[in-house]
mmCIF file as gemmi writes it, N, C-alpha and C atoms, coordinates in Angstrom:
data_model
loop_
_atom_site.group_PDB
_atom_site.id
_atom_site.type_symbol
_atom_site.label_atom_id
_atom_site.label_alt_id
_atom_site.label_comp_id
_atom_site.label_asym_id
_atom_site.label_entity_id
_atom_site.label_seq_id
_atom_site.pdbx_PDB_ins_code
_atom_site.Cartn_x
_atom_site.Cartn_y
_atom_site.Cartn_z
_atom_site.occupancy
_atom_site.B_iso_or_equiv
_atom_site.pdbx_formal_charge
_atom_site.auth_seq_id
_atom_site.auth_asym_id
_atom_site.pdbx_PDB_model_num
ATOM 1 N N . MET Axp A 1 ? 49.651 -10.159 -51.653 1 0 ? 1 A 1
ATOM 2 C CA . MET Axp A 1 ? 50.233 -9.237 -52.887 1 0 ? 1 A 1
ATOM 3 C C . MET Axp A 1 ? 48.508 -8.654 -53.313 1 0 ? 1 A 1
ATOM 4 N N . PRO Axp A 2 ? 48.444 -7.234 -53.682 1 0 ? 2 A 1
ATOM 5 C CA . PRO Axp A 2 ? 47.213 -6.845 -54.276 1 0 ? 2 A 1
ATOM 6 C C . PRO Axp A 2 ? 46.909 -7.329 -55.623 1 0 ? 2 A 1
ATOM 7 N N . ASP Axp A 3 ? 45.808 -7.658 -55.894 1 0 ? 3 A 1
ATOM 8 C CA . ASP Axp A 3 ? 45.255 -8.133 -57.152 1 0 ? 3 A 1
ATOM 9 C C . ASP Axp A 3 ? 45.358 -7.232 -58.515 1 0 ? 3 A 1
ATOM 10 N N . ASP Axp A 4 ? 45.569 -5.931 -58.115 1 0 ? 4 A 1
ATOM 11 C CA . ASP Axp A 4 ? 45.679 -5.04 -59.444 1 0 ? 4 A 1
ATOM 12 C C . ASP Axp A 4 ? 47.244 -5.288 -59.571 1 0 ? 4 A 1
ATOM 13 N N . PRO Axp A 5 ? 47.698 -5.386 -60.891 1 0 ? 5 A 1
ATOM 14 C CA . PRO Axp A 5 ? 49.013 -5.384 -61.465 1 0 ? 5 A 1
ATOM 15 C C . PRO Axp A 5 ? 49.876 -4.145 -61.023 1 0 ? 5 A 1
ATOM 16 N N . GLU Axp A 6 ? 49.147 -2.95 -61.258 1 0 ? 6 A 1
ATOM 17 C CA . GLU Axp A 6 ? 49.993 -1.896 -61.023 1 0 ? 6 A 1
ATOM 18 C C . GLU Axp A 6 ? 50.137 -1.451 -59.461 1 0 ? 6 A 1
ATOM 19 N N . VAL Axp A 7 ? 49.116 -1.99 -58.695 1 0 ? 7 A 1
ATOM 20 C CA . VAL Axp A 7 ? 49.325 -1.581 -57.188 1 0 ? 7 A 1
ATOM 21 C C . VAL Axp A 7 ? 50.388 -2.689 -56.815 1 0 ? 7 A 1
ATOM 22 N N . ALA Axp A 8 ? 50.233 -3.929 -57.392 1 0 ? 8 A 1
ATOM 23 C CA . ALA Axp A 8 ? 51.204 -4.942 -57.045 1 0 ? 8 A 1
ATOM 24 C C . ALA Axp A 8 ? 52.697 -4.568 -57.426 1 0 ? 8 A 1
ATOM 25 N N . ALA Axp A 9 ? 52.947 -3.7 -58.34 1 0 ? 9 A 1
ATOM 26 C CA . ALA Axp A 9 ? 54.133 -3.471 -58.941 1 0 ? 9 A 1
ATOM 27 C C . ALA Axp A 9 ? 54.92 -2.435 -58.242 1 0 ? 9 A 1
ATOM 28 N N . LEU Axp A 10 ? 53.732 -1.336 -57.735 1 0 ? 10 A 1
ATOM 29 C CA . LEU Axp A 10 ? 54.195 -0.163 -56.807 1 0 ? 10 A 1
ATOM 30 C C . LEU Axp A 10 ? 54.536 -0.951 -55.516 1 0 ? 10 A 1
ATOM 31 N N . PHE Axp A 11 ? 53.873 -1.865 -54.924 1 0 ? 11 A 1
ATOM 32 C CA . PHE Axp A 11 ? 54.392 -2.407 -53.742 1 0 ? 11 A 1
ATOM 33 C C . PHE Axp A 11 ? 55.427 -3.112 -53.797 1 0 ? 11 A 1
ATOM 34 N N . ALA Axp A 12 ? 55.695 -3.632 -54.894 1 0 ? 12 A 1
ATOM 35 C CA . ALA Axp A 12 ? 57.092 -4.466 -54.794 1 0 ? 12 A 1
ATOM 36 C C . ALA Axp A 12 ? 58.438 -3.391 -54.981 1 0 ? 12 A 1
ATOM 37 N N . LEU Axp A 13 ? 57.938 -2.354 -55.774 1 0 ? 13 A 1
ATOM 38 C CA . LEU Axp A 13 ? 58.987 -1.276 -55.873 1 0 ? 13 A 1
ATOM 39 C C . LEU Axp A 13 ? 59.146 -0.696 -54.595 1 0 ? 13 A 1
ATOM 40 N N . VAL Axp A 14 ? 58.47 -0.357 -53.736 1 0 ? 14 A 1
ATOM 41 C CA . VAL Axp A 14 ? 58.396 0.297 -52.392 1 0 ? 14 A 1
ATOM 42 C C . VAL Axp A 14 ? 59.108 -0.603 -51.446 1 0 ? 14 A 1
ATOM 43 N N . ALA Axp A 15 ? 58.777 -1.766 -51.385 1 0 ? 15 A 1
ATOM 44 C CA . ALA Axp A 15 ? 59.272 -2.848 -50.604 1 0 ? 15 A 1
ATOM 45 C C . ALA Axp A 15 ? 60.68 -2.832 -50.832 1 0 ? 15 A 1
ATOM 46 N N . GLU Axp A 16 ? 61.235 -2.987 -52.211 1 0 ? 16 A 1
ATOM 47 C CA . GLU Axp A 16 ? 62.633 -3.105 -52.459 1 0 ? 16 A 1
ATOM 48 C C . GLU Axp A 16 ? 63.384 -1.821 -52.129 1 0 ? 16 A 1
ATOM 49 N N . ARG Axp A 17 ? 62.75 -0.663 -52.441 1 0 ? 17 A 1
ATOM 50 C CA . ARG Axp A 17 ? 63.422 0.558 -52.137 1 0 ? 17 A 1
ATOM 51 C C . ARG Axp A 17 ? 63.531 0.73 -50.428 1 0 ? 17 A 1
ATOM 52 N N . LEU Axp A 18 ? 62.567 0.253 -49.946 1 0 ? 18 A 1
ATOM 53 C CA . LEU Axp A 18 ? 62.672 0.47 -48.218 1 0 ? 18 A 1
ATOM 54 C C . LEU Axp A 18 ? 63.785 -0.459 -47.842 1 0 ? 18 A 1
ATOM 55 N N . LYS Axp A 19 ? 63.903 -1.664 -48.3 1 0 ? 19 A 1
ATOM 56 C CA . LYS Axp A 19 ? 65.087 -2.606 -48.012 1 0 ? 19 A 1
ATOM 57 C C . LYS Axp A 19 ? 66.378 -2.044 -48.362 1 0 ? 19 A 1
ATOM 58 N N . GLN Axp A 20 ? 66.607 -1.355 -49.504 1 0 ? 20 A 1
ATOM 59 C CA . GLN Axp A 20 ? 67.882 -0.586 -49.729 1 0 ? 20 A 1
ATOM 60 C C . GLN Axp A 20 ? 68.084 0.537 -48.894 1 0 ? 20 A 1
ATOM 61 N N . ALA Axp A 21 ? 66.888 1.505 -48.614 1 0 ? 21 A 1
ATOM 62 C CA . ALA Axp A 21 ? 67.146 2.412 -47.851 1 0 ? 21 A 1
ATOM 63 C C . ALA Axp A 21 ? 67.793 2.264 -46.307 1 0 ? 21 A 1
ATOM 64 N N . HIS Axp A 22 ? 67.158 0.934 -45.781 1 0 ? 22 A 1
ATOM 65 C CA . HIS Axp A 22 ? 67.43 0.386 -44.569 1 0 ? 22 A 1
ATOM 66 C C . HIS Axp A 22 ? 68.788 -0.001 -44.753 1 0 ? 22 A 1
ATOM 67 N N . ALA Axp A 23 ? 69.343 -0.659 -45.705 1 0 ? 23 A 1
ATOM 68 C CA . ALA Axp A 23 ? 70.751 -0.958 -45.814 1 0 ? 23 A 1
ATOM 69 C C . ALA Axp A 23 ? 71.572 0.272 -45.861 1 0 ? 23 A 1
ATOM 70 N N . ARG Axp A 24 ? 71.312 1.317 -46.532 1 0 ? 24 A 1
ATOM 71 C CA . ARG Axp A 24 ? 72.009 2.494 -46.594 1 0 ? 24 A 1
ATOM 72 C C . ARG Axp A 24 ? 72.167 3.137 -45.388 1 0 ? 24 A 1
ATOM 73 N N . VAL Axp A 25 ? 71.266 3.26 -44.427 1 0 ? 25 A 1
ATOM 74 C CA . VAL Axp A 25 ? 71.313 3.839 -43.257 1 0 ? 25 A 1
ATOM 75 C C . VAL Axp A 25 ? 72.017 3.082 -42.402 1 0 ? 25 A 1
ATOM 76 N N . HIS Axp A 26 ? 72.053 1.692 -42.287 1 0 ? 26 A 1
ATOM 77 C CA . HIS Axp A 26 ? 72.66 0.789 -41.583 1 0 ? 26 A 1
ATOM 78 C C . HIS Axp A 26 ? 74.146 1.103 -41.962 1 0 ? 26 A 1
ATOM 79 N N . ALA Axp A 27 ? 74.596 1.241 -43.28 1 0 ? 27 A 1
ATOM 80 C CA . ALA Axp A 27 ? 75.96 1.529 -43.415 1 0 ? 27 A 1
ATOM 81 C C . ALA Axp A 27 ? 76.577 2.913 -43.252 1 0 ? 27 A 1
ATOM 82 N N . LEU Axp A 28 ? 75.697 3.925 -42.817 1 0 ? 28 A 1
ATOM 83 C CA . LEU Axp A 28 ? 76.21 5.104 -42.534 1 0 ? 28 A 1
ATOM 84 C C . LEU Axp A 28 ? 77.224 5.182 -41.351 1 0 ? 28 A 1
ATOM 85 N N . ASN Axp A 29 ? 78.009 6.059 -41.495 1 0 ? 29 A 1
ATOM 86 C CA . ASN Axp A 29 ? 79.07 6.14 -40.386 1 0 ? 29 A 1
ATOM 87 C C . ASN Axp A 29 ? 78.558 7.558 -39.549 1 0 ? 29 A 1
ATOM 88 N N . VAL Axp A 30 ? 77.681 7.28 -38.912 1 0 ? 30 A 1
ATOM 89 C CA . VAL Axp A 30 ? 77.05 8.463 -38.203 1 0 ? 30 A 1
ATOM 90 C C . VAL Axp A 30 ? 76.799 7.702 -36.577 1 0 ? 30 A 1
ATOM 91 N N . SER Axp A 31 ? 76.47 8.5 -35.537 1 0 ? 31 A 1
ATOM 92 C CA . SER Axp A 31 ? 76.038 8.219 -34.303 1 0 ? 31 A 1
ATOM 93 C C . SER Axp A 31 ? 74.943 7.256 -34.606 1 0 ? 31 A 1
ATOM 94 N N . ALA Axp A 32 ? 74.846 6.362 -33.273 1 0 ? 32 A 1
ATOM 95 C CA . ALA Axp A 32 ? 73.513 5.431 -33.021 1 0 ? 32 A 1
ATOM 96 C C . ALA Axp A 32 ? 72.497 6.327 -33.133 1 0 ? 32 A 1
ATOM 97 N N . ASP Axp A 33 ? 72.396 7.563 -32.427 1 0 ? 33 A 1
ATOM 98 C CA . ASP Axp A 33 ? 71.203 8.38 -32.485 1 0 ? 33 A 1
ATOM 99 C C . ASP Axp A 33 ? 70.571 8.905 -33.796 1 0 ? 33 A 1
ATOM 100 N N . ALA Axp A 34 ? 71.7 9.123 -34.633 1 0 ? 34 A 1
ATOM 101 C CA . ALA Axp A 34 ? 71.321 9.476 -35.967 1 0 ? 34 A 1
ATOM 102 C C . ALA Axp A 34 ? 70.771 8.434 -36.71 1 0 ? 34 A 1
ATOM 103 N N . LYS Axp A 35 ? 71.404 7.151 -36.497 1 0 ? 35 A 1
ATOM 104 C CA . LYS Axp A 35 ? 70.834 5.98 -37.105 1 0 ? 35 A 1
ATOM 105 C C . LYS Axp A 35 ? 69.336 5.674 -36.704 1 0 ? 35 A 1
ATOM 106 N N . THR Axp A 36 ? 69.383 5.779 -35.397 1 0 ? 36 A 1
ATOM 107 C CA . THR Axp A 36 ? 67.769 5.487 -34.965 1 0 ? 36 A 1
ATOM 108 C C . THR Axp A 36 ? 66.566 6.432 -35.303 1 0 ? 36 A 1
ATOM 109 N N . ALA Axp A 37 ? 67.254 7.868 -35.461 1 0 ? 37 A 1
ATOM 110 C CA . ALA Axp A 37 ? 66.47 8.639 -36.145 1 0 ? 37 A 1
ATOM 111 C C . ALA Axp A 37 ? 65.919 8.425 -37.555 1 0 ? 37 A 1
ATOM 112 N N . LEU Axp A 38 ? 66.987 8.164 -38.332 1 0 ? 38 A 1
ATOM 113 C CA . LEU Axp A 38 ? 66.749 7.751 -39.837 1 0 ? 38 A 1
ATOM 114 C C . LEU Axp A 38 ? 65.74 6.315 -39.985 1 0 ? 38 A 1
ATOM 115 N N . THR Axp A 39 ? 66.212 5.464 -39.106 1 0 ? 39 A 1
ATOM 116 C CA . THR Axp A 39 ? 65.361 4.21 -39.161 1 0 ? 39 A 1
ATOM 117 C C . THR Axp A 39 ? 63.973 4.522 -38.621 1 0 ? 39 A 1
ATOM 118 N N . ARG Axp A 40 ? 63.714 5.502 -37.787 1 0 ? 40 A 1
ATOM 119 C CA . ARG Axp A 40 ? 62.381 5.745 -37.401 1 0 ? 40 A 1
ATOM 120 C C . ARG Axp A 40 ? 61.685 6.378 -38.41 1 0 ? 40 A 1
ATOM 121 N N . GLN Axp A 41 ? 62.225 7.126 -39.422 1 0 ? 41 A 1
ATOM 122 C CA . GLN Axp A 41 ? 61.493 7.755 -40.558 1 0 ? 41 A 1
ATOM 123 C C . GLN Axp A 41 ? 61.193 6.694 -41.514 1 0 ? 41 A 1
ATOM 124 N N . LEU Axp A 42 ? 61.92 5.767 -41.586 1 0 ? 42 A 1
ATOM 125 C CA . LEU Axp A 42 ? 61.632 4.661 -42.68 1 0 ? 42 A 1
ATOM 126 C C . LEU Axp A 42 ? 60.701 3.791 -42.096 1 0 ? 42 A 1
ATOM 127 N N . LEU Axp A 43 ? 60.39 3.623 -40.746 1 0 ? 43 A 1
ATOM 128 C CA . LEU Axp A 43 ? 59.451 2.964 -40.335 1 0 ? 43 A 1
ATOM 129 C C . LEU Axp A 43 ? 58.083 3.72 -40.416 1 0 ? 43 A 1
ATOM 130 N N . ILE Axp A 44 ? 58.18 4.82 -40.478 1 0 ? 44 A 1
ATOM 131 C CA . ILE Axp A 44 ? 57.121 5.814 -40.537 1 0 ? 44 A 1
ATOM 132 C C . ILE Axp A 44 ? 56.316 5.682 -42.044 1 0 ? 44 A 1
ATOM 133 N N . VAL Axp A 45 ? 57.272 5.626 -42.987 1 0 ? 45 A 1
ATOM 134 C CA . VAL Axp A 45 ? 57.185 5.467 -44.351 1 0 ? 45 A 1
ATOM 135 C C . VAL Axp A 45 ? 56.47 3.843 -44.556 1 0 ? 45 A 1
ATOM 136 N N . THR Axp A 46 ? 56.973 3.124 -43.83 1 0 ? 46 A 1
ATOM 137 C CA . THR Axp A 46 ? 56.387 1.505 -44.06 1 0 ? 46 A 1
ATOM 138 C C . THR Axp A 46 ? 55.026 1.513 -43.345 1 0 ? 46 A 1
ATOM 139 N N . GLU Axp A 47 ? 54.776 2.175 -42.252 1 0 ? 47 A 1
ATOM 140 C CA . GLU Axp A 47 ? 53.402 2.32 -41.459 1 0 ? 47 A 1
ATOM 141 C C . GLU Axp A 47 ? 52.595 2.945 -42.734 1 0 ? 47 A 1
ATOM 142 N N . ALA Axp A 48 ? 52.947 4.107 -43.381 1 0 ? 48 A 1
ATOM 143 C CA . ALA Axp A 48 ? 52.193 4.673 -44.182 1 0 ? 48 A 1
ATOM 144 C C . ALA Axp A 48 ? 51.758 3.852 -45.604 1 0 ? 48 A 1
ATOM 145 N N . ALA Axp A 49 ? 52.674 2.849 -45.894 1 0 ? 49 A 1
ATOM 146 C CA . ALA Axp A 49 ? 52.309 2.103 -47.172 1 0 ? 49 A 1
ATOM 147 C C . ALA Axp A 49 ? 51.31 1.316 -46.822 1 0 ? 49 A 1
ATOM 148 N N . LYS Axp A 50 ? 50.942 0.991 -45.619 1 0 ? 50 A 1
ATOM 149 C CA . LYS Axp A 50 ? 49.776 0.082 -45.211 1 0 ? 50 A 1
ATOM 150 C C . LYS Axp A 50 ? 48.533 0.691 -45.631 1 0 ? 50 A 1
ATOM 151 N N . ARG Axp A 51 ? 48.647 2.157 -45.48 1 0 ? 51 A 1
ATOM 152 C CA . ARG Axp A 51 ? 47.342 2.958 -45.877 1 0 ? 51 A 1
ATOM 153 C C . ARG Axp A 51 ? 47.24 3.853 -46.9 1 0 ? 51 A 1
ATOM 154 N N . ASP Axp A 52 ? 48.375 4.132 -47.476 1 0 ? 52 A 1
ATOM 155 C CA . ASP Axp A 52 ? 48.616 5.039 -48.648 1 0 ? 52 A 1
ATOM 156 C C . ASP Axp A 52 ? 49.814 4.881 -49.403 1 0 ? 52 A 1
ATOM 157 N N . LEU Axp A 53 ? 49.778 3.841 -50.288 1 0 ? 53 A 1
ATOM 158 C CA . LEU Axp A 53 ? 50.877 3.444 -50.813 1 0 ? 53 A 1
ATOM 159 C C . LEU Axp A 53 ? 51.487 4.539 -51.698 1 0 ? 53 A 1
ATOM 160 N N . PRO Axp A 54 ? 50.707 5.337 -52.536 1 0 ? 54 A 1
ATOM 161 C CA . PRO Axp A 54 ? 51.432 6.376 -53.49 1 0 ? 54 A 1
ATOM 162 C C . PRO Axp A 54 ? 52.038 7.514 -52.416 1 0 ? 54 A 1
ATOM 163 N N . GLU Axp A 55 ? 51.562 7.937 -51.296 1 0 ? 55 A 1
ATOM 164 C CA . GLU Axp A 55 ? 52.217 8.741 -50.425 1 0 ? 55 A 1
ATOM 165 C C . GLU Axp A 55 ? 53.273 8.15 -50.023 1 0 ? 55 A 1
ATOM 166 N N . ALA Axp A 56 ? 53.346 6.861 -49.564 1 0 ? 56 A 1
ATOM 167 C CA . ALA Axp A 56 ? 54.436 6.278 -49.151 1 0 ? 56 A 1
ATOM 168 C C . ALA Axp A 56 ? 55.602 6.046 -49.949 1 0 ? 56 A 1
ATOM 169 N N . ALA Axp A 57 ? 55.354 5.948 -51.293 1 0 ? 57 A 1
ATOM 170 C CA . ALA Axp A 57 ? 56.445 6.088 -52.324 1 0 ? 57 A 1
ATOM 171 C C . ALA Axp A 57 ? 56.891 7.408 -52.49 1 0 ? 57 A 1
ATOM 172 N N . ARG Axp A 58 ? 56.142 8.458 -52.453 1 0 ? 58 A 1
ATOM 173 C CA . ARG Axp A 58 ? 56.743 9.684 -52.377 1 0 ? 58 A 1
ATOM 174 C C . ARG Axp A 58 ? 57.554 10.117 -51.159 1 0 ? 58 A 1
ATOM 175 N N . ARG Axp A 59 ? 57.077 9.822 -49.944 1 0 ? 59 A 1
ATOM 176 C CA . ARG Axp A 59 ? 57.903 9.866 -48.706 1 0 ? 59 A 1
ATOM 177 C C . ARG Axp A 59 ? 59.288 9.21 -48.828 1 0 ? 59 A 1
ATOM 178 N N . LEU Axp A 60 ? 59.341 8.021 -49.46 1 0 ? 60 A 1
ATOM 179 C CA . LEU Axp A 60 ? 60.603 7.356 -49.503 1 0 ? 60 A 1
ATOM 180 C C . LEU Axp A 60 ? 61.396 7.901 -50.602 1 0 ? 60 A 1
ATOM 181 N N . SER Axp A 61 ? 60.882 8.381 -51.725 1 0 ? 61 A 1
ATOM 182 C CA . SER Axp A 61 ? 61.642 9.041 -52.716 1 0 ? 61 A 1
ATOM 183 C C . SER Axp A 61 ? 62.174 10.522 -52.099 1 0 ? 61 A 1
ATOM 184 N N . ARG Axp A 62 ? 61.577 11.179 -51.318 1 0 ? 62 A 1
ATOM 185 C CA . ARG Axp A 62 ? 62.136 12.207 -50.608 1 0 ? 62 A 1
ATOM 186 C C . ARG Axp A 62 ? 63.317 11.945 -49.688 1 0 ? 62 A 1
ATOM 187 N N . PHE Axp A 63 ? 63.061 10.812 -48.829 1 0 ? 63 A 1
ATOM 188 C CA . PHE Axp A 63 ? 63.937 10.358 -47.866 1 0 ? 63 A 1
ATOM 189 C C . PHE Axp A 63 ? 65.288 9.888 -48.856 1 0 ? 63 A 1
ATOM 190 N N . VAL Axp A 64 ? 65.282 9.175 -49.662 1 0 ? 64 A 1
ATOM 191 C CA . VAL Axp A 64 ? 66.366 8.64 -50.526 1 0 ? 64 A 1
ATOM 192 C C . VAL Axp A 64 ? 67.091 9.903 -51.296 1 0 ? 64 A 1
ATOM 193 N N . GLN Axp A 65 ? 66.384 10.945 -51.647 1 0 ? 65 A 1
ATOM 194 C CA . GLN Axp A 65 ? 66.864 11.946 -52.094 1 0 ? 65 A 1
ATOM 195 C C . GLN Axp A 65 ? 67.874 12.813 -51.126 1 0 ? 65 A 1
ATOM 196 N N . ASP Axp A 66 ? 67.375 12.822 -50.028 1 0 ? 66 A 1
ATOM 197 C CA . ASP Axp A 66 ? 67.954 13.46 -48.747 1 0 ? 66 A 1
ATOM 198 C C . ASP Axp A 66 ? 69.195 12.773 -48.532 1 0 ? 66 A 1
ATOM 199 N N . LEU Axp A 67 ? 69.163 11.471 -48.317 1 0 ? 67 A 1
ATOM 200 C CA . LEU Axp A 67 ? 70.423 10.643 -48.296 1 0 ? 67 A 1
ATOM 201 C C . LEU Axp A 67 ? 71.382 10.838 -49.604 1 0 ? 67 A 1
ATOM 202 N N . ASP Axp A 68 ? 70.93 11.023 -50.836 1 0 ? 68 A 1
ATOM 203 C CA . ASP Axp A 68 ? 71.779 11.109 -51.799 1 0 ? 68 A 1
ATOM 204 C C . ASP Axp A 68 ? 72.487 12.615 -51.765 1 0 ? 68 A 1
ATOM 205 N N . GLU Axp A 69 ? 71.753 13.711 -51.243 1 0 ? 69 A 1
ATOM 206 C CA . GLU Axp A 69 ? 72.513 14.844 -51.125 1 0 ? 69 A 1
ATOM 207 C C . GLU Axp A 69 ? 73.579 14.886 -50.122 1 0 ? 69 A 1
ATOM 208 N N . GLY Axp A 70 ? 73.551 14.005 -49.244 1 0 ? 70 A 1
ATOM 209 C CA . GLY Axp A 70 ? 74.857 14.017 -48.313 1 0 ? 70 A 1
ATOM 210 C C . GLY Axp A 70 ? 74.188 13.347 -46.981 1 0 ? 70 A 1
ATOM 211 N N . PRO Axp A 71 ? 75.225 12.802 -46.32 1 0 ? 71 A 1
ATOM 212 C CA . PRO Axp A 71 ? 74.887 12.338 -44.983 1 0 ? 71 A 1
ATOM 213 C C . PRO Axp A 71 ? 74.328 13.109 -43.833 1 0 ? 71 A 1
ATOM 214 N N . PRO Axp A 72 ? 73.611 12.667 -43.146 1 0 ? 72 A 1
ATOM 215 C CA . PRO Axp A 72 ? 72.842 13.526 -42.129 1 0 ? 72 A 1
ATOM 216 C C . PRO Axp A 72 ? 74.252 13.796 -41.208 1 0 ? 72 A 1
ATOM 217 N N . PRO Axp A 73 ? 73.89 15.104 -40.484 1 0 ? 73 A 1
ATOM 218 C CA . PRO Axp A 73 ? 74.687 15.567 -39.509 1 0 ? 73 A 1
ATOM 219 C C . PRO Axp A 73 ? 75.209 14.553 -38.446 1 0 ? 73 A 1
ATOM 220 N N . VAL Axp A 74 ? 76.372 14.426 -38.119 1 0 ? 74 A 1
ATOM 221 C CA . VAL Axp A 74 ? 77.013 13.603 -37.039 1 0 ? 74 A 1
ATOM 222 C C . VAL Axp A 74 ? 76.605 14.317 -35.891 1 0 ? 74 A 1
ATOM 223 N N . ARG Axp A 75 ? 76.02 13.637 -34.82 1 0 ? 75 A 1
ATOM 224 C CA . ARG Axp A 75 ? 75.806 13.951 -33.705 1 0 ? 75 A 1
ATOM 225 C C . ARG Axp A 75 ? 76.897 13.587 -32.579 1 0 ? 75 A 1
């Protein structure tokens, strides 16, 4: 964990939201290809968090917002 309390709090928030997003993707009633594509997007966010935590938090927020707007098209 980072030494800065604000960074640590953001890290914990992003980690928890990533966990929740993965669970939501897993629970979707969509094709395996659609789940794979969504999981890849989450892995990109995870990788981004290693270099730019605020940007990863923004990307994750957009991802969750897209999920909130409706399920992805079924393929």
